[in-house]
C-alpha positions as CSV (number, residue, x, y, z in Angstrom):
1,X,7.5,96.5,70.3
2,X,8.9,97.4,73.6
3,X,7.0,100.2,75.3
4,X,9.5,102.7,76.7
5,X,7.5,104.1,79.6
6,X,9.7,102.4,82.2
7,X,12.8,103.9,80.5
8,X,11.5,107.4,80.9
9,X,10.4,107.1,84.5
10,X,13.9,106.1,85.5
11,X,15.3,109.3,84.1
12,X,13.3,111.4,86.6
13,X,15.7,109.8,89.3
14,X,18.2,112.6,89.4
15,X,20.4,111.7,92.4
16,X,21.5,108.9,94.7
17,X,24.6,107.3,96.0
18,X,25.6,103.7,96.8
19,X,22.7,101.9,98.5
20,X,22.1,98.6,100.2
21,X,18.8,96.7,99.9
22,X,17.5,93.7,101.8
23,X,17.6,91.8,98.5
24,X,20.4,91.9,95.9
25,X,19.6,95.2,94.1
26,X,22.1,98.0,94.2
27,X,21.8,101.6,92.9
28,X,24.3,104.4,92.3
29,X,24.0,107.9,90.8
30,X,26.5,110.7,90.6
31,X,24.9,114.2,90.7
32,X,26.4,117.6,89.9
33,X,25.6,121.2,89.2
34,X,26.9,122.4,85.8
35,X,28.0,125.2,86.1
36,X,28.4,125.3,89.9
37,X,28.4,128.7,91.5
38,X,26.3,129.8,94.5
39,X,23.5,132.1,93.6
40,X,23.8,131.4,89.9
41,X,21.7,129.4,87.3
42,X,22.7,125.8,86.8
43,X,21.7,122.5,85.1
44,X,21.4,119.4,87.3
45,X,23.1,116.4,85.8
46,X,23.1,112.8,86.9
47,X,24.2,109.3,86.0
48,X,22.0,106.5,87.4
49,X,23.0,102.8,87.6
50,X,21.2,99.6,88.8
51,X,22.7,96.2,89.2
52,X,22.8,93.2,91.6
53,X,25.5,91.6,93.7
54,X,25.2,88.2,92.0
55,X,25.5,89.5,88.5
56,X,21.8,88.9,87.6
57,X,19.6,91.6,86.3
58,X,17.8,93.7,89.0
59,X,14.1,93.5,89.3
60,X,12.2,96.3,87.4
61,X,11.6,99.4,89.4
62,X,7.9,100.0,90.0
63,X,7.8,103.2,92.2
64,X,10.1,105.9,93.4
65,X,10.3,109.2,95.4
66,X,13.1,111.7,94.9
67,X,13.6,114.7,97.1
68,X,15.6,117.7,96.0
69,X,17.5,120.0,98.5
70,X,15.5,122.8,100.1
71,X,15.3,126.0,98.1
72,X,16.2,124.3,94.8
73,X,12.9,125.2,93.2
74,X,11.6,124.5,89.7
75,X,9.1,127.4,89.7
76,X,11.8,130.0,90.2
77,X,13.6,128.9,87.0
78,X,12.9,130.0,83.5
79,X,12.1,126.4,82.4
80,X,8.7,125.1,81.2
81,X,7.1,128.3,79.8
82,X,4.8,126.2,77.7
83,X,2.8,123.0,78.4
84,X,3.0,119.8,76.3
85,X,-0.2,117.8,76.3
86,X,-0.1,114.0,76.4
87,X,-2.5,113.6,73.4
88,X,-0.2,115.8,71.2
89,X,2.9,114.0,72.4
90,X,1.4,110.6,71.7
91,X,0.1,111.6,68.2
92,X,3.0,113.7,66.9
93,X,6.0,113.0,69.1
94,X,8.2,115.6,70.8
95,X,8.3,117.8,67.7
96,X,4.5,118.3,68.1
97,X,5.1,120.3,71.3
98,X,6.5,123.8,71.8
99,X,10.3,124.0,72.3
100,X,9.5,126.1,75.3
101,X,8.0,123.1,77.1
102,X,11.3,121.2,77.1
103,X,13.1,121.2,80.4
104,X,15.9,118.6,79.9
105,X,17.2,115.7,78.0
106,X,19.1,112.5,78.5
107,X,19.4,108.8,77.5
108,X,18.9,105.4,79.0
109,X,20.4,101.9,78.6
110,X,17.9,99.0,79.1
111,X,18.2,95.3,78.9
112,X,15.7,93.0,77.2
113,X,16.2,89.5,78.6
114,X,15.5,86.6,76.2
115,X,16.4,83.5,78.1
116,X,20.2,83.5,78.7
117,X,20.6,86.3,76.1
118,X,20.6,90.0,77.1
119,X,19.8,92.5,74.4
120,X,20.7,96.1,75.2
121,X,18.9,99.1,73.8
122,X,19.9,102.8,74.0
123,X,17.1,105.3,74.0
124,X,17.0,109.1,73.8
125,X,14.8,110.9,76.3
126,X,13.3,114.4,76.2
127,X,11.8,115.8,79.4
128,X,8.9,118.3,79.1
129,X,6.5,120.2,81.3
130,X,3.1,118.7,81.1
131,X,-0.4,119.6,82.4
132,X,-0.8,120.0,86.2
133,X,-1.4,116.8,88.1
134,X,-3.7,117.2,91.0
135,X,-2.7,120.8,91.4
136,X,1.0,119.9,91.2
137,X,3.5,120.5,88.4
138,X,3.2,117.8,85.7
139,X,6.2,116.3,84.0
140,X,6.3,114.3,80.7
141,X,9.2,112.1,79.5
142,X,9.3,111.1,75.9
143,X,11.5,108.1,75.0
144,X,12.7,107.3,71.5
145,X,14.5,104.0,71.1
146,X,15.9,103.0,67.7
147,X,18.3,100.0,68.0
148,X,17.8,97.1,68.3
149,X,14.0,97.6,69.0
150,X,12.2,100.7,67.8
151,X,9.9,102.2,70.5
152,X,8.4,105.6,71.2
153,X,6.3,106.4,74.2
154,X,6.0,108.8,77.1
155,X,5.4,108.7,80.9
156,X,3.8,111.2,83.3
157,X,5.0,112.3,86.7
158,X,4.4,115.1,89.1
159,X,6.6,117.5,91.1
160,X,5.5,118.6,94.5
161,X,7.0,121.9,95.7
162,X,8.1,122.8,99.2
163,X,10.6,125.5,100.1
164,X,11.0,124.0,103.6
165,X,11.7,120.3,102.7
166,X,12.7,120.5,99.0
167,X,10.7,119.4,96.0
168,X,9.5,115.8,95.8
169,X,9.2,114.0,92.6
170,X,6.8,111.0,92.7
171,X,5.9,108.4,90.1
172,X,4.8,104.8,89.8
173,X,6.3,102.7,87.0
174,X,4.3,100.0,85.2
175,X,5.9,96.6,84.5
176,X,6.6,96.5,80.7
177,X,6.5,93.1,79.2
178,X,8.5,92.2,76.0
179,X,7.4,89.0,74.3
180,X,5.6,85.9,75.6
181,X,7.8,83.9,77.8
182,X,10.4,86.7,78.3
183,X,11.1,88.8,81.4
184,X,10.1,92.5,81.7
185,X,12.3,95.3,80.5
186,X,15.1,96.3,83.0
187,X,16.8,99.6,83.2
188,X,20.5,99.4,84.0
189,X,21.8,102.9,83.4
190,X,20.4,106.4,82.7
191,X,22.0,109.8,82.1
192,X,20.0,113.0,82.4
193,X,20.3,116.7,82.6
194,X,17.5,119.1,83.7
195,X,18.2,122.7,83.0
196,X,19.1,125.2,80.3
197,X,22.1,123.5,78.9
198,X,21.4,122.5,75.3
199,X,17.9,124.2,75.3
200,X,16.7,127.0,73.0
201,X,13.5,128.8,73.7
202,X,11.7,131.3,71.5
203,X,9.9,134.6,72.1
204,X,8.4,137.3,70.0
205,X,10.3,140.6,70.1
206,X,9.7,143.6,67.9
207,X,7.7,141.5,65.5
208,X,10.4,138.8,65.2
209,X,10.8,135.4,66.7
210,X,14.0,135.3,68.7
211,X,15.8,132.3,70.2
212,X,17.4,132.4,73.6
213,X,18.7,130.1,76.4
214,X,16.3,129.9,79.4
215,X,17.4,130.2,83.0
216,X,17.9,126.9,84.7
217,X,17.6,126.0,88.4
218,X,19.2,128.6,90.7
219,X,21.7,127.3,93.2
220,X,21.0,128.9,96.6
221,X,23.3,131.7,97.6
222,X,24.3,129.9,100.7
223,X,25.5,126.3,100.8
224,X,23.9,124.3,103.7
225,X,26.2,122.5,106.2
226,X,27.4,119.3,104.5
227,X,26.4,120.4,101.0
228,X,23.3,119.9,98.9
229,X,21.7,116.5,99.6
230,X,19.4,114.5,97.4
231,X,17.3,111.6,98.9
232,X,15.8,108.7,96.9
233,X,13.5,105.8,97.7
234,X,13.0,103.1,95.0
235,X,10.7,100.1,95.2
236,X,11.5,97.1,93.0
237,X,9.1,94.5,91.8
238,X,8.9,92.0,94.6
239,X,8.7,94.6,97.3
240,X,12.3,95.5,97.9
241,X,12.8,99.2,98.8
242,X,16.2,100.8,98.3
243,X,16.8,104.2,100.0
244,X,19.8,106.1,98.8
245,X,21.4,109.6,99.0
246,X,24.0,111.7,97.2
247,X,25.4,115.1,98.2
248,X,26.9,117.8,96.1
249,X,29.6,119.3,98.4
250,X,29.9,123.0,99.1
251,X,32.4,124.9,96.8
252,X,35.9,125.0,98.2
253,X,35.9,128.8,98.5
254,X,32.7,128.6,100.6
255,X,34.2,126.0,102.9
256,X,37.3,128.1,103.4
257,X,35.2,131.2,104.1
258,X,33.2,129.4,106.8
259,X,36.3,127.7,108.3
260,X,35.8,124.3,106.8
261,X,38.7,121.9,106.3
262,X,39.4,119.1,103.9
């Protein structure tokens, strides 16, 4: 059985652009706000890819740091009103936790190398709010892979908040072996959305349980010069570190109002 923790950790990487490493690893991720309107709630969506220039599989990622733009703060959203505990998630799966702990969802494509053969697996990922980690916001990611290898597991991370420099998501990723003699699992692509899209929360109102859509991240009312920038640093097994950035540009109406040209 392939443990899926490395799949989940990759989904916390929400934003990066083309990057050049000292070795052959390359990364790319497109990031967007959906919907996108200044001062309004949104969901952050992203597509993350990893590959090498020579066509070989990249080394497994073992550590990353992701910084969000300033004033894009998780705690001001309506997400994560409940906490999912790791023991419950491990014993009962994602359905053992309150729907109000869910903060996003996505999927990942990984490759299991068996000699010259490469077996791909698609896994569904649910992102939840977990217990605090050292005083910081705890994040849990639950992965459910079905074909060709069934695997269910979760991974823990933490989100450090700062209004001045933007939130920082930190995690270390363990190497996940497959079978004796085979290489470790490699993530090649991940798609993830964190926000209210697709989520239903529940509350008690007038003696009834009522479903509703929670607020997502709030896009700041003013777009910073150059747009909303995301910064990423990924370390691969072997020591290669790949920095990368991606920027969501300011809305066209905002650029025209402030005299910008395209």
